[in-house]
C-alpha positions as CSV (number, residue, x, y, z in Angstrom):
1,M,-16.8,-59.2,42.2
2,K,-18.9,-61.1,44.6
3,R,-16.3,-60.6,47.4
4,I,-16.2,-56.8,46.8
5,L,-20.1,-56.7,47.0
6,L,-20.1,-58.8,50.1
7,L,-17.4,-56.6,51.7
8,A,-19.3,-53.4,50.8
9,L,-22.5,-54.8,52.3
10,T,-20.7,-55.9,55.5
11,L,-19.1,-52.5,56.0
12,A,-22.4,-50.6,55.2
13,A,-24.6,-52.7,57.7
14,P,-23.6,-50.7,60.8
15,V,-24.7,-47.5,58.9
16,F,-28.2,-48.9,58.5
17,A,-28.4,-50.3,62.0
18,E,-30.9,-48.8,64.4
19,P,-29.3,-46.5,67.0
20,A,-29.4,-47.8,70.6
21,Q,-30.2,-45.7,73.7
22,R,-29.6,-46.4,77.3
23,Y,-32.7,-47.6,79.2
24,L,-33.6,-48.4,82.8
25,V,-35.8,-51.5,82.9
26,A,-37.6,-52.2,86.2
27,M,-38.9,-55.7,86.6
28,R,-42.1,-57.0,88.3
29,N,-41.4,-58.7,91.6
30,D,-42.4,-62.2,90.3
31,A,-40.6,-61.9,87.0
32,A,-37.2,-63.2,86.3
33,P,-35.0,-60.9,84.1
34,S,-34.0,-64.0,82.0
35,R,-37.5,-63.9,80.4
36,L,-36.3,-60.8,78.4
37,R,-34.3,-61.5,75.3
38,V,-31.6,-59.0,76.4
39,M,-30.9,-61.0,79.6
40,S,-31.4,-64.5,78.1
41,N,-27.7,-65.3,78.0
42,A,-24.3,-63.8,78.8
43,T,-23.5,-63.0,75.1
44,A,-26.7,-61.0,74.7
45,A,-26.2,-59.2,78.0
46,S,-22.7,-58.3,77.0
47,A,-23.7,-57.0,73.6
48,H,-26.3,-54.7,75.2
49,G,-24.0,-53.4,77.9
50,V,-26.3,-54.7,80.7
51,R,-25.7,-53.5,84.3
52,T,-27.7,-55.1,87.0
53,F,-28.3,-53.6,90.5
54,K,-27.8,-55.3,93.8
55,Y,-30.8,-54.1,95.8
56,V,-33.3,-53.2,93.0
57,N,-35.1,-55.6,90.7
58,A,-33.9,-53.6,87.6
59,F,-31.1,-53.3,85.1
60,A,-29.7,-50.8,82.6
61,A,-29.1,-51.7,79.0
62,N,-28.4,-50.3,75.6
63,L,-31.7,-51.0,73.6
64,T,-33.0,-50.0,70.2
65,A,-36.5,-48.6,69.9
66,E,-37.7,-52.0,68.7
67,E,-36.2,-53.9,71.6
68,A,-37.5,-51.3,74.1
69,A,-41.1,-51.8,72.7
70,E,-40.9,-55.6,73.3
71,D,-42.1,-56.8,76.7
72,G,-41.2,-60.4,77.7
73,G,-44.0,-60.2,80.3
74,G,-41.7,-59.2,83.1
75,A,-41.0,-55.5,82.7
76,R,-42.9,-53.1,85.0
77,A,-41.4,-49.9,83.7
78,L,-39.0,-48.8,81.1
79,A,-37.4,-45.3,81.0
80,P,-34.7,-43.8,78.8
81,L,-31.6,-42.6,80.6
82,S,-29.9,-39.3,79.7
83,W,-26.9,-40.2,81.9
84,G,-24.9,-43.4,82.0
85,F,-25.2,-46.4,84.3
């Protein structure tokens, strides 16, 4: 019985998960992107679909509304994207 309940909760978890949206995050000149939780390690960056840019101190990532509201002290601007990067 416990296994069935655990399986049901595991399968239902994605249904209750907050939807993610694609954002463009521009960083301050003196800030390192690694200060943000999304860019803290390769696993987090991969899970959020992070794409960095070569000539701009910014990145695109899939963030929930809660993650977008967090500021690790380094974000200058945050804008939702309607087209993919």
